[in-house]
C-alpha positions in Angstrom: 137.0 87.1 96.3 133.4 86.3 96.4 131.3 87.2 93.6 128.7 90.1 93.7 125.8 88.8 94.1 123.2 87.9 91.3 119.9 90.3 90.7 118.3 87.0 91.9 120.1 86.4 95.5 119.5 90.4 95.6 115.6 89.9 95.4 116.0 86.8 97.5 117.7 88.8 100.5 115.3 91.5 100.2 112.5 89.2 100.3 113.6 87.4 103.3 115.1 90.4 105.0 111.6 92.2 105.3 109.8 89.4 105.6 112.1 89.3 109.5 111.5 92.8 110.2 107.4 93.0 109.1 106.4 92.7 112.8 108.4 95.0 114.3 108.9 97.5 111.5 106.1 100.2 112.5 107.4 100.4 115.9 111.3 100.5 115.2 111.0 103.6 112.8 108.4 105.1 114.7 105.9 104.9 111.4 102.9 106.9 112.4 99.5 106.7 110.4 98.1 109.9 112.5 98.4 113.4 112.0 102.1 113.0 112.3 101.9 110.9 109.5 99.8 112.8 107.6 102.1 115.7 107.9 105.3 114.2 107.6 104.4 112.7 104.1 102.4 115.6 102.5 105.6 117.6 103.8 107.8 115.2 101.1 105.5 115.6 98.3 105.3 118.9 98.4 108.8 119.9 98.2 109.0 118.9 94.3 105.6 118.6 93.4 103.9 121.9 94.9 101.9 123.2 97.6 98.9 120.9 97.2 99.6 118.0 95.3 97.4 115.8 93.7 95.2 114.6 93.6 95.8 111.4 91.9 92.7 109.1 91.5 95.1 105.8 91.1 98.8 105.5 92.3 100.9 102.7 92.3 103.4 102.6 95.3 106.3 100.4 94.7 108.4 99.0 98.2 104.9 99.7 100.2 106.4 98.2 103.4 104.0 98.7 106.0 102.1 101.5 104.0 103.6 104.3 105.1 103.0 106.3 102.3 99.9 105.1 101.1 98.2 105.1 103.6 98.8 107.8 105.1 97.9 109.3 101.2 94.9 108.2 101.2 93.7 109.5 104.5 94.5 113.2 103.5 92.7 112.7 100.1 95.9 112.9 97.5 95.3 109.7 96.5 92.0 108.3 96.0 93.0 104.6 94.8 95.9 103.0 95.6 97.8 99.7 94.5 101.0 98.6 97.1 103.2 96.4 96.1 106.5 94.4 97.7 109.0 92.1 97.0 108.4 91.4 100.6 105.1 89.3 101.4 105.6 89.9 105.1 105.3 93.5 104.7 102.0 93.3 102.3 100.4 91.3 105.0 101.1 93.9 107.8 100.2 96.7 105.3 96.6 94.9 105.0 96.1 95.1 109.1 97.1 98.5 108.8 95.2 99.6 106.5 92.0 97.4 108.1 92.7 98.9 111.3 92.5 102.2 109.1 89.6 101.4 107.6 91.3 101.4 104.0 90.9 99.6 101.1 94.3 98.6 99.1 95.2 96.6 96.4 98.4 94.7 97.1 100.4 92.7 95.2 104.3 91.1 95.8 106.3 91.8 92.6 109.6 92.5 91.6 109.8 96.5 90.4 111.3 95.2 86.7 108.4 93.3 86.0 105.0 94.8 87.5 101.9 92.4 86.7 99.8 95.4 85.6 98.4 96.4 82.3 100.1 99.8 80.4 98.9 102.9 81.3 97.0 102.3 84.1 98.1 104.7 87.0 98.6 108.4 87.5 101.1 107.9 90.3 103.8 106.0 90.5 105.5 106.6 94.4 108.2 104.6 96.5 109.9 105.5 99.5 113.2 104.2 100.5 113.0 101.8 97.7 115.2 102.3 94.7 118.7 101.7 96.8 117.2 98.5 96.4 116.2 97.5 93.6 119.5 95.3 91.8 117.9 96.3 87.8 116.9 100.1 88.5 116.6 100.1 84.4 114.5 97.8 83.8 112.3 99.1 86.9 112.1 102.8 85.4 110.5 101.2 82.5 108.5 99.4 84.2 107.0 102.8 86.0 106.7 104.3 82.7 105.1 101.7 80.8 102.3 101.3 83.6 102.0 105.1 84.2 98.7 107.5 81.9 100.2 110.1 79.8 101.1 112.8 82.0 101.7 111.0 85.0 104.4 111.6 87.8 106.9 109.2 89.2 108.2 110.8 92.9 110.6 108.8 95.0 111.7 110.0 98.7 114.3 108.6 100.9 116.8 107.3 98.6 120.8 107.1 100.1 123.2 109.9 99.1 126.4 108.7 98.2 127.9 112.0 100.2 125.2 111.8 103.0 125.7 108.5 104.2 129.7 108.7 104.7 128.7 112.4 106.3 126.4 110.2 108.7 128.7 108.1 110.1 130.5 111.0 112.1 127.4 111.2 114.7 126.8 107.6 114.7 130.3 107.1 115.8 130.6 109.5 118.0 127.1 108.4 119.4 128.8 104.6 120.1 131.8 106.6 122.3 128.9 108.6 124.3 126.5 105.8 125.3 127.9 104.4 128.2 128.0 107.9 129.6 124.6 108.5 128.6 123.2 104.9 130.0 124.3 106.0 133.2 123.2 109.6 133.3 119.3 108.0 132.4 120.0 104.8 134.8 119.6 103.0 131.8 120.4 99.3 131.1 122.5 98.6 128.5 120.3 97.1 125.6 119.3 93.2 126.0 121.8 90.8 123.9 119.2 89.0 121.7 119.4 84.9 120.8 117.6 83.4 117.8 117.1 83.4 114.7 115.1 86.8 113.9 117.4 88.6 115.3 120.6 87.0 113.8 118.7 86.8 110.4 117.6 90.2 110.2 121.4 91.3 110.9 123.1 89.0 108.6 120.7 90.3 105.6 121.4 93.4 106.2 124.0 94.5 104.5 122.8 92.7 101.6 119.7 94.2 100.7 120.9 98.2 100.1 122.4 97.9 96.6 122.9 101.4 95.6 124.1 104.8 97.1 122.9 107.9 95.0 125.1 110.8 93.2 122.1 113.3 92.5 123.2 112.9 88.6 122.3 109.0 89.4 118.6 109.7 89.7 118.5 111.7 86.9 120.2 109.5 84.7 117.6 107.1 85.2 114.8 108.6 85.3 116.1 110.4 81.8 116.8 107.2 80.2 113.4 105.6 81.4 112.0 108.5 79.3 111.0 111.0 81.7 110.7 114.5 81.8 110.8 117.5 84.2 112.9 115.7 86.2 113.8 117.1 89.5 116.0 115.5 92.0 116.8 117.7 96.0 118.7 116.6 98.9 116.3 116.4 102.0 117.8 116.0 105.6 121.0 117.5 107.3 121.3 118.6 110.7 117.9 116.6 111.7 119.8 113.6 110.0 122.5 114.2 111.8 120.5 114.6 115.5 118.5 111.8 114.5 121.0 108.9 114.2 122.7 110.1 117.2 119.7 110.0 119.2 118.8 106.1 117.4 122.4 104.6 118.1 122.2 106.2 121.6 118.8 104.5 122.2 119.7 101.1 120.6 122.5 101.1 123.3 119.8 100.7 125.9 116.9 98.8 127.2 113.7 99.9 125.6 111.7 99.9 128.7 114.6 102.3 130.5 114.8 105.0 128.5 112.0 107.9 129.9 109.5 110.2 128.5 111.2 112.7 128.5 114.3 111.9 126.5 112.2 110.4 123.9 110.1 113.6 124.0 113.2 115.5 123.5 114.6 113.4 120.2 111.2 113.9 118.7 110.8 117.5 118.7 114.7 118.3 118.3 114.0 116.3 115.2 111.1 118.0 114.0 112.6 121.5 114.8 116.0 120.2 112.9 113.6 119.1 109.7 112.4 122.6 109.6 115.9 124.1 109.5 116.7 121.9 107.0 113.7 122.4 105.1 113.4 126.6 104.9 117.1 126.7 105.3 119.6 124.5 103.6 117.7 122.5 101.1 116.8 125.6 99.1 120.2 126.7 99.5 122.9 123.7 99.9 123.9 121.1 97.0 121.4 118.0 97.4 124.6 116.0 97.4 125.3 116.5 101.2 122.2 115.7 101.9 121.5 112.4 103.9 118.1 111.7 101.9 117.8 112.3 97.9 114.6 112.6 96.6 113.3 112.7 93.0 110.2 113.6 91.1 109.6 113.4 87.2 106.6 113.1 84.6 105.4 110.9 81.7 105.1 113.0 78.5 101.5 113.6 77.4 100.8 110.7 74.5 
């Protein structure tokens, strides 16, 4: 049996994987920096930080990727100044390009979340989206989040995979794999082209290594509490929308993108948004967080 990867190896694989993924990341995941993106990001923050989050004078994003959270929050006035970090220089290069296109100014730093290159008590908000599950040393990372926060500062993380929710999501994926040939035939779509070459091969080879954790809600509570945070809140996010989204994304991945009709794209997008609303209004307030696909975390550093 092979030895598990070391912390250094996990960080190196994350760096290489996200450098490879950076160029096509926004198009692959439908990242928006317009009104749609504003509403998506604000919708997440308001679930745990209240209807009018912030404003925060200076934020630090961990694993900021191409800027989905920070650039949308800058445009909506939730944060006034943003510092964005990532283990991947490639992701930060794309983020800087996106910021320039939007006329926004951000500070960036390529670094490990467990060794942040910032002074104590610098930031009002530390946040991240789909990042905690990549970090090999979560305990040290949470200590760093607390160190760089000002007294009374807030942490907010979303998009963290739920262990049980991830298992449930496997069902629509498997169903879509079986349905894909008939779906392509109905839409007159060709199968997805087979790619040959290092970038695609590298991305798929690295993908299975970069996801270090899947969580139950008590995991996130324990890490935040051990890191010295109070007022810890954990909530589940997306159930029906996730099943619908994974089913459709798996179908779409089986086809040549140019053959997927605009009508299908609109159906998939509008259906996903509708089911997000059902999740938000009916299911998330009533069902246990552990069954949702994603988990969210908010907590506060005690006042001095």
